[in-house]
C-alpha positions, -999 to 999 in steps of 0.1 A, spaced: -618 -661 -849 -626 -697 -842 -604 -722 -823 -584 -741 -849 -584 -712 -872 -553 -695 -858 -522 -696 -880 -488 -703 -869 -471 -672 -858 -440 -664 -881 -404 -675 -868 -370 -661 -874 -346 -675 -895 -342 -689 -931 -380 -698 -935 -387 -664 -931 -359 -639 -942 -381 -608 -939 -382 -616 -901 -345 -626 -898 -329 -603 -869 -301 -585 -891 -329 -580 -917 -349 -560 -891 -318 -543 -878 -309 -530 -912 -345 -518 -913 -335 -499 -879 -355 -523 -859 -342 -534 -824 -344 -573 -818 -347 -583 -785 -352 -624 -780 -351 -638 -745 -341 -675 -747 -328 -701 -730 -315 -721 -761 -287 -711 -785 -299 -723 -817 -307 -691 -831 -272 -675 -818 -256 -669 -850 -285 -647 -864 -275 -622 -837 -248 -595 -841 -247 -585 -799 -255 -606 -773 -266 -594 -737 -262 -625 -711 -281 -624 -679 -273 -646 -648 -301 -641 -621 -311 -609 -638 -277 -596 -635 -257 -585 -669 -226 -607 -672 -221 -602 -709 -232 -575 -734 -212 -573 -764 -202 -589 -800 -214 -625 -804 -179 -633 -819 -162 -628 -785 -190 -644 -762 -175 -679 -759 -140 -666 -757 -148 -643 -727 -163 -672 -707 -135 -695 -717 -157 -719 -736 -151 -741 -766 -189 -752 -767 -216 -726 -763 -240 -755 -752 -220 -754 -717 -227 -719 -711 -259 -724 -687 -240 -748 -665 -210 -725 -667 -229 -695 -652 -239 -715 -623 -201 -721 -614 -198 -684 -599 -227 -661 -582 -241 -636 -603 -226 -608 -585 -191 -623 -591 -200 -625 -630 -213 -587 -628 -177 -578 -610 -160 -597 -635 -179 -581 -664 -176 -546 -648 -139 -552 -647 -130 -568 -683 -164 -559 -701 -150 -524 -717 -124 -545 -736 -149 -568 -751 -176 -539 -761 -165 -526 -798 -197 -510 -802 -180 -476 -804 -148 -484 -824 -161 -471 -855 -180 -439 -841 -175 -408 -861 -159 -424 -890 
């Protein structure tokens, strides 16, 4: 393939519903998106947030802002810098199980 012949890669979202994370999930596909932007946040059911490589949140998207006490999700990156990653990890280890609803419907 010659330079300039490359087509742009398909992107998630409304422009390409076949690649939307929820569509892929229904097809039993795991979608992992590492990002530093929240523009596609609404497309995901479950969020795993890392701070310096440490899991500081792993749960439903609906509880993400509440867990961190945020009104505006854009503040999350600055908010994560207010504590060490080990402090966030300890907080998640203590409070995380209350936010994990992934097994609530197991066995039904």
